[in-house]
BAFI-3210 file (N, C-alpha, C; in Angstrom, 3 decimals, decimal comma, padded with zeros to 6 digits):
// residues 185
n [1|2|3|4|5|6|7|8|9|10|11|12|13|14|15|16|17|18|19|20|21|22|23|24|25|26|27|28|29|30|31|32|33|34|35|36|37|38|39|40|41|42|43|44|45|46|47|48|49|50|51|52|53|54|55|56|57|58|59|60|61|62|63|64|65|66|67|68|69|70|71|72|73|74|75|76|77|78|79|80|81|82|83|84|85|86|87|88|89|90|91|92|93|94|95|96|97|98|99|100|101|102|103|104|105|106|107|108|109|110|111|112|113|114|115|116|117|118|119|120|121|122|123|124|125|126|127|128|129|130|131|132|133|134|135|136|137|138|139|140|141|142|143|144|145|146|147|148|149|150|151|152|153|154|155|156|157|158|159|160|161|162|163|164|165|166|167|168|169|170|171|172|173|174|175|176|177|178|179|180|181|182|183|184|185]
n.u [071,608|071,156|072,630|075,338|073,626|073,578|075,906|077,306|075,700|076,632|079,199|079,468|078,551|080,775|083,080|081,613|082,014|084,262|085,194|084,199|086,097|087,935|087,914|087,292|089,889|092,050|091,053|091,442|094,263|095,096|093,512|095,197|097,816|097,689|097,033|099,216|101,154|100,065|100,852|103,596|104,102|103,325|105,517|107,263|108,252|109,724|107,075|105,663|103,739|102,207|100,065|096,803|096,404|093,539|092,299|089,326|088,058|088,826|087,427|084,737|084,591|084,919|083,078|080,560|080,696|080,663|078,052|076,329|077,351|076,270|073,749|072,348|073,054|071,596|069,028|068,077|068,646|066,439|066,188|066,138|063,902|060,599|057,439|055,535|053,244|050,993|050,781|050,304|048,117|046,573|044,747|045,939|046,200|045,909|048,577|049,979|049,337|050,475|052,938|054,332|053,871|055,501|058,497|058,013|057,836|060,261|062,281|062,423|062,631|065,094|066,740|066,933|068,269|070,854|071,330|072,344|074,422|076,274|076,422|077,476|079,810|081,390|081,999|083,885|085,771|086,064|087,025|088,720|088,394|089,766|089,920|089,057|090,878|093,770|094,906|094,711|092,320|091,283|088,354|086,476|086,751|085,874|082,558|082,478|082,378|080,015|078,463|078,273|077,297|074,458|074,164|073,916|072,164|069,746|069,249|068,964|065,762|064,997|065,449|064,333|061,115|060,968|061,004|058,819|056,240|057,275|056,804|055,101|055,759|058,182|061,411|062,599|060,624|060,783|062,441|061,158|059,237|060,037|060,888|058,477|057,262|058,961|058,118|055,883|056,307]
n.v [074,957|073,583|073,835|072,435|069,600|069,371|069,500|067,503|064,931|065,352|065,332|062,548|061,055|061,706|060,408|058,057|058,009|058,071|055,653|053,685|054,958|053,840|051,014|050,410|051,526|049,372|047,744|047,453|048,276|046,218|044,474|045,694|044,673|041,877|041,796|042,829|040,937|039,269|039,904|039,993|037,589|036,393|037,278|035,932|036,484|037,283|037,122|039,814|038,419|040,098|040,536|041,777|041,001|039,569|040,930|040,519|040,489|043,052|044,616|044,025|045,199|047,906|048,224|047,778|049,413|052,137|051,809|052,196|054,609|056,015|056,202|058,428|061,035|059,962|059,162|062,703|064,156|062,317|060,355|057,835|054,484|054,823|054,254|055,729|055,802|055,352|056,849|059,299|058,923|059,896|062,386|065,082|065,704|062,927|062,117|063,454|062,354|060,171|059,461|060,407|058,689|057,047|057,770|058,058|054,936|054,440|055,544|053,970|051,620|052,101|052,869|050,498|048,877|050,102|050,679|047,867|047,021|049,398|048,231|045,628|046,420|047,259|045,020|043,290|045,253|045,216|042,468|042,554|041,837|039,879|039,705|036,832|036,540|036,282|038,939|039,596|041,918|044,223|043,616|045,850|048,065|047,999|047,856|049,860|052,095|051,156|051,561|054,008|054,897|054,035|055,354|058,004|057,842|057,781|059,793|061,177|060,719|061,565|063,996|064,859|063,581|066,089|068,692|067,251|067,831|069,979|072,058|070,500|068,369|066,059|067,359|065,638|065,132|067,504|066,284|064,784|065,854|067,287|065,096|064,756|067,230|067,109|065,569|065,986|067,707]
n.w [077,758|076,580|074,071|075,128|075,276|072,560|071,886|073,083|072,099|068,884|069,836|070,366|068,092|066,014|067,601|066,779|064,042|064,067|064,712|062,686|060,590|062,076|061,767|058,781|057,768|059,221|058,121|055,517|055,139|055,892|053,343|051,281|052,181|051,551|048,880|047,960|049,006|047,385|044,909|045,066|045,196|042,710|041,159|042,381|044,524|048,210|050,221|052,432|055,039|056,340|058,687|060,453|063,467|065,349|063,774|063,133|065,781|067,040|064,990|065,417|068,020|067,750|066,097|067,349|068,981|068,040|066,851|068,788|070,084|068,780|068,388|070,079|068,971|066,168|067,209|067,486|065,527|064,008|062,350|063,415|062,261|062,359|062,510|061,128|059,477|061,325|063,296|061,222|060,517|062,914|064,863|066,054|068,741|069,855|068,408|069,659|072,363|072,192|071,029|073,363|075,661|073,948|074,376|077,745|078,000|076,138|077,422|079,651|079,088|077,678|079,895|081,541|079,867|079,635|082,137|082,689|080,714|081,610|084,260|082,834|081,834|084,062|085,985|083,812|084,633|087,133|087,684|085,342|082,899|079,879|076,180|074,451|071,538|070,010|070,561|073,770|074,656|076,792|078,361|078,934|077,969|075,122|076,155|077,795|076,318|074,567|077,542|077,576|075,409|075,151|077,717|076,830|075,345|076,570|077,949|075,115|075,063|076,975|077,097|074,453|075,522|077,221|075,582|074,104|075,803|075,877|073,992|072,390|070,628|069,427|068,536|066,477|064,399|062,808|061,238|059,382|058,714|056,995|055,027|054,044|052,474|051,088|048,949|048,424|046,327]
ca.u [072,003|070,191|073,935|075,586|073,120|073,875|077,689|077,521|075,170|077,512|080,467|079,325|078,531|082,407|083,544|081,143|082,488|085,948|085,350|083,698|086,941|089,281|088,004|087,546|091,526|092,577|090,707|092,006|095,584|094,964|093,268|096,671|098,705|096,831|097,040|100,787|101,390|099,827|101,469|105,072|104,091|103,236|106,603|108,895|109,520|109,721|106,591|105,637|103,276|102,170|098,736|096,785|096,323|091,798|091,445|087,577|087,174|088,473|086,576|083,612|084,526|084,732|080,974|079,684|080,797|079,734|076,454|076,318|077,842|075,555|071,531|071,597|072,586|070,500|067,453|067,487|068,963|065,316|067,143|065,648|063,031|059,661|055,887|054,569|052,007|049,600|050,739|050,164|046,448|045,489|044,681|047,461|046,186|046,512|049,424|050,734|049,652|050,988|054,213|054,731|053,920|056,703|059,400|058,251|058,683|061,393|063,253|062,134|063,396|066,611|067,249|067,195|069,337|072,069|072,094|073,185|075,074|076,981|077,097|078,703|081,830|081,904|082,084|084,468|086,595|086,575|087,683|089,772|088,242|090,040|089,082|089,553|091,510|095,001|095,472|093,971|091,873|090,690|086,194|085,934|086,649|084,365|081,399|082,131|081,740|078,721|077,538|078,142|076,248|073,141|072,992|073,730|070,496|068,411|069,694|068,245|064,977|064,538|065,631|063,127|060,250|060,562|060,536|057,149|055,669|056,867|056,179|053,596|055,752|059,374|061,951|062,995|059,687|061,452|063,044|060,101|058,032|061,245|060,384|056,735|057,474|059,592|057,575|054,725|057,102]
ca.v [073,438|072,699|073,773|071,468|068,860|068,991|069,215|066,268|064,256|066,005|064,545|060,922|061,364|061,916|059,486|057,129|058,045|057,685|053,928|053,097|055,171|052,663|049,555|050,824|051,697|048,161|046,476|048,286|047,581|043,640|043,886|045,636|043,291|040,725|042,404|043,426|039,156|037,966|040,345|039,018|035,556|036,342|037,891|035,431|037,418|036,854|037,399|040,290|038,317|041,414|040,160|042,324|039,892|039,632|041,956|040,757|040,695|044,655|045,571|043,961|046,120|048,818|048,612|047,903|051,363|052,911|051,456|052,543|056,072|057,113|056,316|059,597|062,089|059,504|059,917|063,805|063,928|061,743|059,260|056,642|053,843|055,066|053,916|056,395|055,358|055,268|058,188|060,358|059,615|060,476|063,690|065,888|066,099|061,825|061,946|063,809|061,325|058,377|060,131|060,713|057,458|056,262|058,363|057,078|053,851|054,079|055,886|052,869|050,433|052,118|053,312|049,208|048,118|051,022|049,891|046,426|047,461|049,601|047,192|044,626|046,913|047,663|043,853|043,498|046,180|044,955|041,310|042,623|040,829|040,018|038,923|035,703|036,553|036,333|039,670|040,019|043,160|044,371|044,226|047,382|049,205|048,135|048,320|051,163|052,933|051,104|052,018|055,530|055,553|053,657|056,562|059,118|057,607|057,389|061,485|061,953|060,178|062,637|065,350|064,587|064,202|067,720|069,023|067,012|068,263|071,959|072,559|069,647|067,963|065,995|067,790|064,991|065,102|068,401|065,269|063,803|067,223|067,819|064,469|064,912|068,067|067,059|063,891|066,615|068,475]
ca.w [078,440|075,000|073,315|075,707|074,805|071,207|071,611|073,610|070,845|067,773|069,320|070,070|066,474|065,727|067,872|066,155|062,462|063,663|064,809|061,347|059,660|061,861|060,824|057,352|058,313|059,779|056,392|054,332|055,515|055,384|052,141|050,648|052,228|050,829|047,738|047,784|048,918|046,156|043,546|045,232|045,046|041,142|040,790|042,860|045,204|049,023|050,951|053,319|055,673|057,331|059,269|061,747|064,504|066,103|063,084|063,437|066,655|066,521|064,353|065,738|069,014|067,167|065,445|068,569|069,452|067,116|066,694|070,519|070,201|067,181|069,177|070,664|067,904|065,226|067,426|067,521|063,822|063,205|061,249|063,823|062,060|063,238|062,741|061,035|058,506|061,840|063,682|060,494|060,347|064,028|065,151|066,566|070,398|070,227|068,318|070,909|073,900|071,962|070,957|074,679|075,577|073,327|074,905|078,553|077,672|075,508|078,677|080,792|078,626|077,546|080,938|081,727|078,971|079,707|083,443|082,613|080,328|082,426|084,708|082,263|081,416|085,560|086,274|083,649|084,982|088,439|086,859|084,225|081,830|078,595|075,127|074,142|070,740|069,600|070,991|074,596|074,745|078,153|077,600|079,667|076,716|073,966|077,081|077,862|074,950|074,784|078,040|077,314|073,685|075,473|078,476|075,813|074,328|077,816|077,765|074,688|075,123|078,146|076,128|073,720|076,629|078,140|074,408|073,559|076,706|076,515|072,696|071,948|069,524|069,219|067,416|065,277|063,705|061,837|059,625|059,318|058,049|055,430|054,012|053,678|052,188|049,416|048,462|048,003|045,164]
c.u [071,806|071,546|075,042|074,995|073,342|074,936|077,704|076,928|075,919|079,117|081,052|079,316|079,729|082,357|083,023|081,639|084,250|086,077|085,197|085,473|088,389|089,238|087,858|089,579|092,378|091,854|091,242|093,232|095,965|094,544|094,498|097,472|098,475|096,981|098,819|101,378|101,207|100,725|103,288|105,526|104,298|104,794|107,767|108,995|108,958|107,880|106,251|104,992|102,568|100,198|098,254|095,743|094,428|091,777|089,470|087,001|087,165|087,354|085,510|082,999|084,205|083,111|080,477|079,876|080,814|078,704|075,771|076,102|076,551|074,304|071,805|071,704|071,506|069,312|067,462|067,396|067,360|065,143|066,968|064,169|061,690|058,418|055,496|053,710|051,154|049,678|050,347|048,679|045,525|045,887|046,184|047,528|046,687|047,644|050,408|050,901|050,263|052,658|055,136|054,744|055,463|057,866|059,497|058,887|059,922|062,479|063,082|063,265|064,832|067,286|067,624|068,369|070,900|072,749|072,693|074,325|076,393|077,600|078,047|080,255|082,142|082,501|083,630|086,184|087,019|087,513|089,090|090,219|089,070|089,361|089,602|090,683|093,119|095,854|094,452|093,505|091,053|088,949|085,949|086,102|085,466|082,731|081,304|081,621|080,375|077,471|077,193|077,166|074,550|072,881|073,090|072,036|069,445|068,259|068,567|066,733|064,283|064,146|063,873|061,387|059,638|060,188|059,409|056,616|055,954|056,208|054,921|054,151|057,117|060,294|062,497|062,179|059,667|061,315|062,155|058,908|058,885|060,947|059,492|056,989|057,686|059,115|056,292|054,814|056,989]
c.v [072,627|073,109|072,454|070,314|068,294|069,417|067,878|064,913|064,300|064,781|062,844|060,502|061,032|060,750|058,014|057,054|057,571|056,007|053,449|053,292|053,985|051,129|049,704|050,889|050,464|046,883|046,750|048,058|046,763|043,260|044,068|044,661|042,357|040,569|042,577|041,602|038,926|038,316|040,192|037,673|035,770|036,633|036,836|035,740|036,973|037,849|038,291|039,209|038,982|040,940|041,430|041,076|039,786|040,576|042,086|040,954|042,737|044,692|045,476|044,482|047,594|049,317|048,521|049,380|052,037|053,472|051,918|054,443|056,929|057,015|057,419|060,609|061,020|060,135|061,400|063,933|063,264|060,937|057,880|055,957|054,111|054,772|055,267|057,190|056,118|056,603|059,260|060,711|059,671|061,897|063,745|065,580|063,994|061,351|062,418|062,847|060,335|058,559|060,077|059,696|056,532|056,586|057,768|056,218|053,740|054,916|054,631|052,020|051,125|052,446|051,492|048,643|049,271|051,116|048,722|046,405|048,187|048,809|045,315|045,209|047,212|046,457|043,451|044,486|045,643|043,312|041,160|041,847|040,877|039,227|037,702|035,062|036,070|037,503|040,497|041,722|043,936|044,891|045,594|048,241|049,680|048,690|049,106|052,615|052,467|050,993|052,853|055,728|054,747|055,131|058,159|058,639|057,904|059,176|061,872|061,744|061,117|063,962|065,587|064,456|064,778|068,680|068,834|067,813|069,840|072,373|071,624|068,729|067,774|067,152|066,938|064,891|066,150|067,722|064,796|064,583|066,902|067,094|064,592|066,044|068,137|065,939|064,914|067,734|067,623]
c.w [077,348|073,900|073,954|075,284|073,101|071,029|071,944|072,677|069,231|068,126|070,074|068,699|065,959|066,083|067,215|064,590|062,729|064,280|063,608|060,373|060,339|061,505|059,343|056,888|058,289|058,161|055,478|054,186|055,208|054,193|051,348|051,162|051,629|049,443|047,721|047,980|047,920|044,510|043,835|044,848|043,377|040,535|041,699|043,778|046,408|049,605|051,870|054,872|056,759|057,186|060,454|062,413|065,300|065,526|063,698|064,942|066,902|066,060|064,836|067,203|068,821|066,672|066,615|069,190|068,706|066,552|068,360|070,709|069,959|067,937|068,996|069,287|066,652|065,132|066,849|066,200|062,877|062,193|061,575|062,960|062,969|062,877|062,299|060,157|059,959|062,141|062,721|060,353|061,522|064,391|066,507|068,187|070,878|069,960|069,265|071,927|073,873|071,490|072,620|076,124|075,675|073,495|076,161|078,237|077,099|076,875|079,312|079,907|078,013|078,980|081,401|081,009|079,303|080,877|083,420|081,509|080,633|083,802|084,671|082,512|083,338|086,186|085,390|083,639|085,753|087,948|085,970|083,148|080,618|077,867|074,714|072,748|071,031|070,580|072,760|074,889|076,069|077,495|078,364|078,239|076,169|074,786|077,593|077,308|074,459|075,712|077,643|076,126|074,624|076,585|077,757|075,370|075,187|078,124|076,725|074,467|076,020|077,585|075,349|074,034|076,352|076,978|074,221|074,586|076,839|075,057|072,137|071,071|069,404|068,008|066,820|064,448|061,956|060,589|058,768|057,962|057,047|054,675|053,582|052,664|050,741|049,281|047,380|047,018|043,801]
res [m|r|a|i|l|d|r|l|y|a|g|a|l|w|l|s|a|l|c|i|v|a|i|a|t|l|v|g|l|q|v|g|a|r|v|i|d|a|l|l|k|l|a|g|l|r|q|t|g|f|v|i|l|s|l|s|e|i|a|g|y|l|l|a|a|a|s|f|l|a|l|a|g|t|l|k|g|g|v|h|i|r|v|t|m|f|l|a|m|i|p|e|a|a|r|r|a|v|e|t|a|a|l|a|f|a|i|l|v|s|g|y|g|a|w|h|v|a|t|l|a|y|d|s|w|r|f|n|e|l|s|p|g|l|i|p|i|p|l|v|y|p|q|a|a|m|a|v|g|a|a|l|l|v|v|a|f|v|d|e|l|v|i|t|l|t|r|g|r|p|s|f|r|r|a|e|d|a|i|t|l|g|q|e|g]
***
């Protein structure tokens, strides 16, 4: 089960990275076309007029997908922002209780959010909602990516809660420990 979850988190991170690469590629193409058009204009030649329609809208959808798809993997990697100054000052038993309570609360909150994002995606699919831009994009696609990312975050929080209850500390504390050891040297 551990290997399946880890592959799931890694796969979501790769999809997130691909979304970022797609944004960079599209923006790069648009900027490159503008530079070429400026050079053609300076040379007195006919401009290409190349434009990627709805670029800002598409980039926004890709960014939302990238952000949500990366949530679970970054949680497991220990790179979410956490308040560790307080946690470092309390005894380990109290810290375990605080982290357990925080993970349980995070499951509830992220589960609530995932449910509503999934409902939004379902409604967009059911009513065939399209984006208002020049290129009509079915809204179910970016919303479904967000729903998958949100659901994976819930799974990651449950995973961390189980690890904390069985081992006494969440797995993402390894990253925190590595940072602390690096600062002592």
